[in-house]
N, C-alpha and C positions, 0 to 999 in steps of 0.2 A: 242174591244174598250178599249182604255187606261183607267185605273182606275180614273185618274184625270178628264177625260172627263165625266165619269159616275157621279162623285160627282158634277161637275159643272152643268151638265144638270139637276140633281135633285134639287140642290140648286136654280137654276134659276127658276124651276117650283114652288118651295116653295115661292119664292119672288113674282112671278106672282099671285099665289093663295092668299097669305096673304096680299099683298100690292096693287097689280094691280087691282084685281077684286073688292075689296071694294071701291077703289078710282074711278073705272069706274062706279060703280052703285050708288055712292053717289051724290045726287043732293041737293043743298042748295041755298035758296034765302033769303037774309037778316036774317041770323041766324035761319032760319026755314028749317028743313030737309023735303024734299019732296020725296026723294028716299026711297022706302020701305026697311026696314031692312031684311025682309024675303027673298028678292031677293038676297041680299048679302050673307046671311046664306046658301041659296040653292046653290049658285055658289061656295062658299068655300067648301061645302060638296061634290059637284060634282067634283071640281078640285082635292080634296084629294083622292076621289074614283078613278078618272081617273089616278092619279099618282100611286096609289097602283096597279091598274090593268095593267098599262104599265110596271111597274117594275116586276110584276108577269110574264107577257108575256116574257119579256127580260130574266128573270131568267130561265124560262123553255126552251127557245130556244138557250141559249148560251152553248158552249162546254167547255170553260175554267173554271175550278173549282173556281179559285180566282174571276173571273168576276161574276160567278153565285152566289157566296156567297155575294158579294157586292150588286148585284141586290136584293137578298133576304133581306138583311139588310135594304135597302131603302124601300122595300115593307113593312117591319115591321114598319118602322118609319112613313110612310104615313098612315098605318092602325091605329097605336097608336094615331096619331094626329086626325084622323077621329073619333075615339072613344071618345077622349077628347072633340072634338068640338061638337059631338052629345050630350054628357053629359052636356056640358055647355049650349047649346041651349035649351035643354029640362028641365033644372033646376036641374039636378042631381048633378052637380058640381057648386060650386061658389068659388069665390076668395076673399071673405070678410076677411079671415084670412090674406091674403097678403096685402090687403088695410090697415088693422089695424096695421100690422107689419111695414109697410112703414111709416104710420103716427106716430107710436111710435118712429121710428128712426129719423124722421124729427123733432119731438119735442125735442129729445136729442141733436140735432146739433145746 
C-alpha cells in the first residue's frame, strides 16, 4: 500500500473519531444538550482503540519494512491519543494552563 494512502486513511479515521462521532452523538434542543457526554467519550475511546488495533494488525501482516514502520508509527499515535483522552476524561489531565495562556495572550492583543 502506498505510504500516502496509509497516511490519508489514518487521518480520515482521526477526523471521523474526533469530529464525526461527537457531532453524531450531540443532540441539542433550544440551547439544552440532551445527548449524554459519556456516549461521546466512549465512542471516541473506542474509535481510538480500534484505530490502534487496526494499525497493529496491519503492521504485523505487512512485508515491506517501510510500510511496517509507518503502521507502527500510526499505532503509537493512536495509542498516545487514547492515553491522553483517558487521562482527560478521568481528570488526570486538565488544560487550565492552556486556557490561562490563551486568555493572557488575548488580553495583550
